[in-house]
C-alpha atoms as one frame of an Amber mdcrd trajectory, in Angstrom:
protein
 -18.929   4.364  14.030 -15.270   5.932  12.345 -15.402   8.876  10.483 -12.889
   9.295   7.856 -11.511  13.029   6.622 -13.798  13.325   3.866 -17.214  12.899
   6.333 -15.604  15.760   7.849 -15.115  17.858   5.524 -17.729  20.656   5.884
 -15.693  21.515   9.021 -13.123  22.255   6.773 -14.636  24.942   4.313 -12.227
  27.234   5.031  -9.618  25.538   3.502 -10.953  25.438   0.085 -13.224  27.983
  -0.085 -12.047  30.799  -2.892  -9.467  28.499  -4.436  -8.892  26.390  -7.132
  -8.716  23.118  -6.040  -6.814  19.937  -7.161  -7.935  16.435  -5.983  -5.756
  13.266  -6.150  -7.937  10.435  -5.471  -9.283   6.606  -6.281 -12.404   4.793
  -6.134 -11.357   4.595  -2.433 -12.290   8.295  -2.306 -15.803   8.127  -0.911
 -17.775   9.334   2.451 -18.988   6.776   4.790 -22.015   6.388   2.536 -20.792
   6.093  -0.747 -20.823   9.793  -1.839 -17.344  10.556  -3.952 -15.229  12.932
  -2.807 -15.038  13.911  -6.146 -18.415  15.083  -6.282 -18.394  16.338  -3.175
 -15.655  18.818  -3.915 -16.770  19.331  -7.514 -20.815  20.683  -6.274 -19.267
  23.119  -3.000 -15.824  23.980  -4.115 -13.793  24.963  -7.284 -12.658  21.981
  -8.515 -10.050  22.816 -10.806  -8.252  19.633 -11.690  -7.949  15.919 -10.741
  -4.535  13.961 -10.511  -4.693  10.294 -11.415  -2.168   7.825  -9.219  -2.139
   4.038 -10.347  -5.614   2.554 -11.614  -6.802   5.655 -12.158  -9.057   8.451
 -10.594 -11.942   6.106 -10.794 -10.123   2.701 -11.024 -10.651   1.692 -14.255
  -6.878   0.830 -15.322  -4.900  -2.808 -14.276  -2.185  -2.978 -12.315   0.946
  -0.972 -13.608  -0.894   0.627 -16.530   0.318   3.942 -17.073  -2.632   6.821
 -17.380  -2.863   9.498 -19.817  -4.364  13.131 -19.246  -8.242  13.089 -20.295
 -11.085  14.731 -19.030 -13.713  13.508 -16.238 -16.533  12.721 -18.170 -18.748
  13.379 -15.163 -17.534  16.423 -14.142 -15.787  17.933 -17.385 -12.705  18.428
 -14.967  -9.383  17.895 -16.215  -7.247  14.713 -14.959  -3.853  14.780 -15.132
  -1.353  11.725 -14.956   0.615  10.892 -12.103   1.674   7.758 -13.324   3.206
   8.064 -16.637   5.799   6.575 -18.385   8.297   9.024 -17.713   7.466  10.753
 -14.109   4.989   9.805 -11.588   5.687  14.090 -10.426   3.327  16.918 -10.530
   4.702  19.267 -13.148   5.099  22.857 -12.839   2.374  23.447 -15.203  -0.010
  20.918 -13.424   0.707  23.363 -10.371  -0.304  26.341 -12.067  -3.778  25.079
 -12.103  -4.435  25.184  -8.585  -4.250  26.892  -5.387  -4.668  23.377  -2.821
  -4.328  20.008  -3.747  -6.299  17.482  -1.638  -5.572  13.831  -1.155  -7.848
  11.307  -0.624  -6.768   7.432  -0.897  -7.236   4.465   1.088  -4.144   3.197
   2.039  -3.271  -0.386   3.538  -0.401   0.501   5.871   2.046  -1.558   3.766
   5.269  -0.287   2.268   4.967  -1.788  -1.154   1.738  -0.116  -1.761   2.653
   2.886  -3.953  -0.266   5.190  -3.490   1.791   6.672  -0.390   4.353   7.652
  -2.505   2.210   9.467  -4.935   0.919  11.373  -1.759   4.712  11.629  -0.842
   5.809  12.800  -4.008   2.877  14.920  -4.429   3.680  16.766  -0.801   7.259
  17.337  -1.509   6.031  19.040  -5.213   3.734  21.144  -3.529   6.107  22.385
  -0.698   8.697  23.551  -3.805   5.765  25.253  -5.478   4.627  26.799  -2.641
   0.910  25.182  -3.172  -1.189  23.953   0.183  -1.823  20.477   0.629  -4.393
  18.430   2.459  -4.763  15.068   3.886  -8.354  13.931   3.902  -6.931  10.848
   6.731  -8.236   7.749   6.561  -7.797   4.737   9.013  -4.823   2.475   8.806
  -6.703  -0.746   8.528  -4.064  -2.784  10.131  -4.252  -0.597  13.090  -1.958
   2.085  14.055   0.195   0.168  16.888   1.630  -2.718  15.175   4.941  -2.429
  13.508   6.677  -5.068  11.447   9.541  -5.826   9.290  12.732  -3.779   8.208
  12.984   0.029   7.534  14.149   0.849   3.865  17.755   1.120   3.219  18.404
   4.159   1.141  19.971   2.485  -1.674  17.000   0.865  -2.460  14.625   3.294
  -2.741  12.001   2.780  -5.948   8.116   3.268  -6.530   7.182   0.161  -3.966
   9.408   1.662  -1.082  10.509   5.224  -1.171  11.238   6.475   1.954  12.438
   4.730   5.369   9.262   3.163   6.535   9.247   0.081   8.026   7.257  -2.435
   6.161   4.092  -2.532   8.242   4.457   0.952   9.647   1.523   1.274  11.996
   0.781   5.246  11.082  -2.416   6.558   8.770  -1.787   8.794   5.580  -2.079
  12.154   7.606   0.705  10.840  10.380   3.085   9.685   7.265   2.901  12.829
   5.712   3.465  14.876   8.708   6.143  12.706   9.704   7.869  13.245   5.936
   7.275  16.841   5.982   9.475  17.381   9.034  11.987  14.519   8.859  12.604
  15.707   5.482  12.644  19.159   5.888  10.080  20.013   3.277   8.220  22.705
   5.332   5.136  22.315   3.379   1.891  23.845   4.435   0.298  20.405   5.405
  -3.179  20.087   6.601  -4.360  16.960   7.764  -8.190  16.739   8.233  -7.993
  14.392  11.037 -10.484  11.044  11.662 -12.972  10.938  14.300 -13.267   8.063
  16.699 -10.556   6.126  15.416  -8.426   4.714  17.943  -4.789   3.186  17.528
  -5.641  -0.324  18.476  -8.490  -0.456  15.721  -8.232  -2.971  12.926 -10.517
  -2.375  10.215 -13.625  -4.789  11.704 -13.226  -2.308  14.455 -14.021   0.495
  12.627 -17.943   0.195  11.648 -16.645   1.032   8.344 -17.459  -1.182   4.804
 -14.300  -2.356   3.403 -13.916  -0.823  -0.713 -11.381  -2.438  -2.145  -8.226
  -0.033  -2.648  -6.992  -2.102  -5.896  -8.046  -4.589  -7.978  -5.739  -7.036
  -5.940  -6.961  -5.725  -2.523 -10.365  -7.427  -2.750 -10.829  -7.641   1.073
  -9.557  -6.605   4.715  -7.718  -9.967   5.214  -5.803  -9.413   1.995  -4.712
  -6.284   2.804  -3.356  -7.973   5.742  -1.891 -11.295   4.447  -0.113  -8.819
   1.892   2.227  -7.621   4.452   4.099 -10.857   3.974   3.181 -12.431   0.722
   3.819  -9.314  -1.738   6.953 -10.588  -1.531   6.329 -12.974  -4.020   6.206
 -10.764  -6.297  10.047 -10.848  -6.826  10.188 -14.578  -7.481   8.598 -16.996
  -9.744   6.093 -17.905  -7.742   2.370 -17.369  -8.232   1.050 -14.468  -5.327
  -2.495 -15.554  -6.360  -2.627 -12.900  -9.124  -5.347 -13.605 -11.582  -7.407
 -16.053  -9.336 -10.355 -14.860  -6.577  -7.774 -15.109  -3.933  -4.564 -13.040
  -4.580  -1.746 -12.623  -2.043  -3.819 -15.433  -0.077  -3.098 -18.462  -2.812
   0.815 -18.824  -2.991   1.794 -21.639  -5.178   3.696 -22.704  -8.709   3.488
 -25.297 -11.003   6.626 -26.839  -9.321   5.331 -26.953  -5.894   3.702 -30.512
  -4.012   0.404 -28.754  -2.425   0.328 -31.202   0.063   3.849 -31.097   1.148
   4.023 -27.564   1.125   0.648 -27.357   3.478   2.071 -29.976   5.749   5.620
 -28.179   6.129   4.041 -24.889   7.056   1.360 -26.065   9.355   3.915 -28.324
  11.241   5.531 -24.916  11.904   2.842 -24.000  14.114   2.837 -20.010  13.190
   0.279 -18.326  15.368  -2.769 -17.239  13.989  -2.550 -19.122  10.460  -2.925
 -22.516   9.163  -2.366 -23.557   5.620  -4.580 -25.525   2.951  -2.965 -27.386
   0.227  -4.951 -25.944  -3.062  -4.679 -26.179  -6.774  -5.171 -23.387  -9.062
  -4.733 -21.874 -12.409  -4.259 -17.945 -12.651  -6.074 -16.399 -15.611  -3.860
 -13.650 -16.041  -0.081 -12.664 -14.726   2.829 -15.559 -13.657   1.869 -19.171
 -14.752  -1.194 -17.689 -16.604  -3.379 -20.940 -17.857  -0.729 -23.405 -15.980
  -1.891 -25.707 -13.142  -0.072 -24.232 -10.429   0.248 -26.463  -6.771   0.515
 -24.090  -3.335  -1.168 -22.846  -0.671  -4.027 -20.831   1.041  -3.803 -18.948
   3.953  -6.366 -18.933   6.440  -6.199 -16.324   8.980  -7.419 -18.125  12.609
  -6.781 -15.374  14.971  -6.246 -11.670  13.956  -4.529 -10.556  17.830  -1.565
 -12.860  17.391  -0.635 -12.838  13.704   1.794 -11.782  11.954   1.730 -11.474
   8.515   5.147 -10.804   7.657   6.345 -13.791   9.563   4.082 -15.796   7.701
   5.177 -14.507   4.074   9.189 -14.369   5.007   8.387 -18.412   6.506   6.489
 -19.251   3.437   9.413 -17.818   1.181  12.185 -19.721   2.297  10.280 -22.798
   2.916   9.664 -23.089  -0.723  13.115 -22.047  -1.126  14.429 -24.846   0.765
  11.557 -27.458  -0.758  12.063 -26.522  -4.644  15.054 -26.542  -6.573  13.174
 -24.435  -9.419  12.638 -21.383  -7.053  13.920 -18.553  -7.833  13.856 -14.326
  -7.471  12.942 -13.079 -10.458  16.353 -10.873 -12.418  16.066  -6.872 -12.582
  13.304  -5.854 -15.096  15.650  -3.687 -16.898  19.663  -3.775 -16.990  21.302
  -2.035 -14.406  18.314  -2.260 -12.114  17.906  -4.090  -8.942  16.084  -7.431
  -8.691  12.451  -6.889  -7.926  12.704  -8.730  -4.240  15.342  -5.971  -3.414
  13.100  -3.703  -3.924  10.411  -5.074  -2.040  12.753  -6.015   0.461  14.195
  -2.363   1.104  17.857  -4.327   1.018  19.122  -7.633  -0.610  19.146  -9.636
   2.204  16.783 -12.184   1.119  19.423 -12.851  -1.559  21.778 -13.497   0.849
  23.545 -17.399   0.937  22.389 -19.061   3.465  20.063 -17.222   5.517  16.846
 -18.717   7.183  13.601 -17.292   7.763  14.449 -17.131  11.876  17.547 -15.334
  11.477  15.805 -12.494   8.879  12.810 -12.325  11.649  14.931 -11.643  14.436
  16.979  -9.077  12.662  13.686  -7.363  11.251  12.466  -7.184  15.096  15.449
  -5.009  16.069  14.528  -2.854  13.402  10.501  -2.706  14.076  11.319  -1.880
  17.697  13.233   1.250  16.762  11.279   2.646  14.002   8.035   2.450  16.724
   9.794   4.212  19.029  10.888   7.157  16.077   7.095   6.883  14.749   5.459
   8.114  18.068   6.135  11.270  18.093   4.205  11.904  14.763   0.792  10.324
  16.319  -1.939  12.085  15.517  -4.350  10.000  17.335  -4.588   8.170  20.968
């Protein structure tokens, strides 16, 4: 069986003993037997503070909900927010409370997923303050080999893309931290508590581990895989399936003819997937309470599936079929449309661009990123 970093923590006691320990975690901070990282650090070391990302350290907050500072009722340890309205950074006052900060959150291996930036912000802040930083590494559920998509362009940074990663980057959190620490010249005192038994070619089903959803919108491994492509719909007026039992696996809108869309997509013969026409009413988020037509995406072959190809092709097919399709406007004046932030570029809104052309361009960027990332591999 594969072991995540927390499962091997007793071999790294020297890192924590005699120090005030800070912890950035979420409900996925668990051993293989579901013992909480919070409890383990609290009972074995001096857990002095916790730092809450999006969704809270115990996962009781919705996506986008602002986190306030509070006392954790189970440990009586203060929890400081890293998801505030004005900042997502560690402050000087927070850093004065600890000697070392530990990060333990399950990533999904996709650039849009915000936990990775919570880690990188904290790593940079610790570097500037001279505070040690530890990543309790976890598997990349999408494997550590496959790279998909374009690389984020510098002028398009946001909290859904704040580092020059490919969309699907094929690295563990510990490897991302190692790469950023080197490339950005942060020179942080970084320690990675490594995985045991994980090989780069492994996807999550190969690990023997139990899937614990990293957020409410990520209930299954298959969801995380398809999210690589279907998250792009968050930048459109189509439902990405939030408010249903299959977020990121069902895509639709009131103006879509379900059977027509399913027929169009199945006719394209995209490897590894089939599309079923569906009708659904989201209970929250876009088109809440409205009947939407659309498709549900079924994975038929994990080995050949390239989910970004699925998402991009589906997006442009809906664009071409439906006059009512549109990209959402910026959420505030002076900012970029959300599709640009997700895409790490404004290329999705380029006039007359087609999916095939876009994917060919992405393939070149993916290949280059795949070559660069190899020097930061911690596992074979």
